[in-house]
N, C-alpha and C positions, 0 to 999 in steps of 0.2 A: 669439199668438189664445188661447190658454187663458188669460191671465191677462185678457184682457176677459172670456171665458167665466164666470172666477169670479166675477169682480168683479160680474157681471151676476148671477150665483145669489147673490151676497150680499145685494143689492141685493132680487131674490124674497124671500128666506128676509125680510125684513126686512118687506115688505107684508104676506103671509103670516100673521106671529105678531101684527100689531096688530090681526088680527079675528080667528085665533084662539089665545089666551093658553093653548094646551094644556098646555107646561111648566112653567106655573105649577100646574097638575093635581099631573102630575107630582109636584113635586118637594113639595109638603105628601105626598100618598101615601107618596111615597122617606123624607119625614122618621117621620111614623108609624112607616112598617117599621124603621128604623134605630134608636126609644127602644122599639119591642117587642124585638128582636132583644138592644140592650143589656141589656133588664131579663132577658131568660131564660135566656140563657147565659151561662156559665163565663169572662169577658172574661178570665181568666187565661192561657187557653189563646190558642196564636200563631195558628192557625188563625180563631177567632173575632175576634182582635181585626184581622187582614186583610180579613176577612167585613163586618165595623161599617165598617171603612176603606171597602171597595168602595160600600160602598151610599151613604155618607155623600157620598163623592166624585163619584157617581151624581148624588145631590140637588143637589149644587153644580153641576157640570153643568147639570141644566136650569134651576135659576135663574139660572146665566149665558146660557143662551140665550135665556131669555127676556126678559132685561133688555136683554140686545145685539140679536134678531131685533125683538124688540118694543116695545121702548121705546126704540132707537137709542143708549144706553150705549156709544157706540164702544171708547171707553178699555178694554174689558176686554176686545177681542181679543186681545190678547199674554197673559192669563190664559187665555185659553181654550185659545188655541196650547199652551200650557207644560202643561196636563191632559190635552189630547184623550190622547194617546201612552202616559199614565199609566195609563187604566182599564183598556184592554185587556192590559198588561203584571201589573196588579193581580190584575186576574179569574181569569189563569192561575195565578199566584202563589196566591193565596187554595185553588183547587183542586187546586193540586197538592199544599200543603202536606198535604192529607187523605191522602197516601199514603204519610204516614210516613216517606219518605228525602226528609229535605230536608237538604242540607248547604250549606256556601259557597258550591258552583260555581252551586246553585240560583238564586243571585240574577242571572243572568246577564242575565235581562228588564231589570235597571235599566241593563245598558249600551246595549239596545235604544231607554229612554225617553233617553239622553244623548243617543246618537245624532240623535233625533227633535228636539230642544233647537238639537244645535248646527247643523244643517241649517236650522232655521227661523232662529236667529242670523247663518247665516256663510253657506249659501248657499238663500235664498229658493226657488226653481226646483227643488230638489229636494225640499222639506218638503210639498207635497202629496203629490205618489209615494210619499214614506217612508210617509206616516201611512197610504195607503191599502195598503200592503205589509203595514206594523204590523197593523192589524185585520185584513184575511185570516190574514196566520202565526199568528198566538195563537189566532183562530178554527178555524183547522185545526190547532194541536195541543190544544186542548180538546175536539176531535172525534174526536182520535186517543186521548186519554184515556178520551174517553165508551168508543168501543171495545174499549178494551181488557177492559171488563166492572167490574162492581161489585167483586170482590175485591182489585182495588191499591187501594180504599179502605182503607186499615188503621187508620183513627181512630176512625171515625164507627161508630154502633153500627150492628148489622146489618140491623136492623129498619129503618133509612132510609138505607141505603146504596143502594136503590135510585132514591131521591130525588134524593139528592144527584148520582147521573149523571144521570138525568134533564133535572136545572136546568146541569148540566155541560154537556150536548149544547144542551140550550139556549143557553146562553150561548154556545157556539162559532157554532151558527147565526145568530147575533143579530149579534153581530160580522164576518162576513161578511157578513151582508145589509146591514150599516150601510156597510163599504167599496162594495159593488157600488149602494148609493142614489146614491153621488156619484158612479160611473163612469153610473147610467142619469142622473143630472140634464144632466152633460155633455154625454151624447150628447141628450136633450129639446133643449140650446139648440144644437147643429147641425141637427138637423134640424127643431125643431117652435120653436125663436126662445122654449124655455123657455115655453110656454101653460100646461104640467102641473105645471111642477115646484115652483112654491108650497105651494098646494094638497098635493100628494104629500109633499113634505120634513114642514109642521107634523105627520101624521097620523104618518108611517112612524117620523121618529128617537124622538117621544115616545112613540111602540108600542114602541125599540128600547130606550130608556131604561129605563121601566118595567118591559117583563119582562128584563132584566137584573138590574134593582135587585130586583127580587122573587122573582128565581132565588137574587139571594145569601143571602137569609132562610134556605133550608134547606142551607145549607153550616152545617152544625156539627162537632164532633167531639164523641166522649163523654168522660165527666169521666178524661181520662188525659195524662199528660207528651207534650209533641210531640219530645224527645230520639230519638234513633234507633237502630235497629238495624242492626246489619251484617247481609248479606246471604251466605249462604253461598258459597263459590268454585266448589265442582263440585258435580252432581248428587247430588242425595241417591238411596242405594237403595232397592229396593222394601221393605228388611227395614225400613229406618227410617221408611218411610211407615206401615207396619202399626205399629211402636210407638208414632209417633203417634197413631194413633187410635186404640189402644188405651188410653194415657193420657188421651186426648181424653174417652173414655166413663167411663172411671173417675172423671172429675174430674167431668162431669157428674151421674154416678151417686152419689158421694161428697157434693159442695156442690153439686149443682145448680145451676153457673153458667150452664146453658144460656136460666132462667127471667128471669135478671135484664132489662131492654127497654132494657140502656146497653151491653148484651154488645158488644162490638169484635171484630175479629180482632187489632188491638195487644192486646188485654187478654187474649186467649187465649193468644197467644203469648209471652208474658211468665208465665204462670200454669206454659207450659212449658218456659221457660226456651233459644227455640228462635225464629228470627226467625223474620218475618211471612209472605214468600212461603214459606218452608218447611212453614208450616201449610198454607197453603192448598193449596201443591203436592201435600199428603200428599194431602189429600183429594180432591183433582182425582184424580187418579191410583188411589186404593185404591177412592173409592166414585162415580166417575166422577160428581160434581155436585161443584156451588158453594158455599162457606161456608157461604151464608147458606141454602140449602138443608138443607145437613146441620146446621145448627143448628136449624131449624123441624123437621126431623123427629123430633129428642129433644123440641120444644115438644109437636109434635103428639102422641108418645107418652104425656106427661104429660095434656093433652088429653084424651084416649082413657080414660084412668085416671079424672078429674074427671067426664068426661059418665056413666059407667059407673058408678061410687060415690057418684055426691051429685047433690042436685036445684039444684046452682045452676044459673042463667040461662047461655045461652052468651055474652054478653058479658063476665060476670063471669069464666066461666074462660075463655075468649079473653084476657085480662088478666091470670089470674093465670099460665098459659102463657106467657108471657114477650113477647107479639105487643102492641104499641102503638096497633093498630084493629083494629076487627073484621072490617074488608073483607079487611082480609089477612092476620087467622087463617082466614076462609072460604076467602080462595083455596088459602092453602097447606092447608085441611086436603083440600079437595078432591082436592089433585092429589097429596098422598100417598095418601089412603084412597079415593077414588073415588067418595066422598059426603059431601054435607053431612055439618055437627053434628048437625041436627036428625034427617037421614035414620040418622045412625051410628047416635045414644043409639036411637031407635027400633026398630032391628034386635036392640041389644043389649036391650034390656029384652023383645022376642019371645022371643030364645036363651035 
């Protein structure tokens, strides 16, 4: 019965795509995003290579979807089956790399891919349930990484960690939604003879591909090596936390490192000669704030000085203070001072 339903689903997808070739649009968009990503990123970094591969594979998947379901190229079905489990595994690996703790054992998702290929070749009855579990599983793992917060993303620039975390969460949701879509389609065929499945799949699956591919463009690391730094085996004492904060404050005062737009947690940790997580934990415990909030407080102090001593515009001052965008600068300025930059400057002038 299930096999009959799946064949009917394939037929419905084929009819729908003939009239709505949305995957062609998605393919074109993803190719443009891939070109933009490669031109604007340092492709010598492992994280950037993985994200470029992710965008490229989603573009290929979109093209294959259009050829198979829109134009009847049945022979590419095997290639689509081979590619299907690679996509969620690669998405997880790409985002996991940004944590900076990436050893040989971290490549276990490749075993999941091989298991899917084995099932497809030797146990076809298990192939469909296994691919659903694969998408649900990697989607859940990405959401787990998302819930851990931005501080575990040690390689990206601090300014961009929140955006990357959002993209990670969106990718996790899209992977889970993709699996749930197939479950819904099976249910629709059982209860409604698949009347709404065709149009639903045409639109929703294209949205999934574009959303995940677009999110991958946000995946980036600062200009640093991806080599690993070991974590401490025991909790850090409060005295060590204070020492790290004192050294960071001194580093910012002497070298003004906090004004670098590409500053990352990994870069801070290496300048101090301590593990990434030790720096993050010290800031969390000693100042009760995240790494980005700690760095941004130093940047806001610099911005206040410039607002007080210069006539530069707020935009110029935001960039000089290390912020990549004016909107992020305004948000952090209000968080730290309780006023907008213009209000703060006006109050300082009256004083």
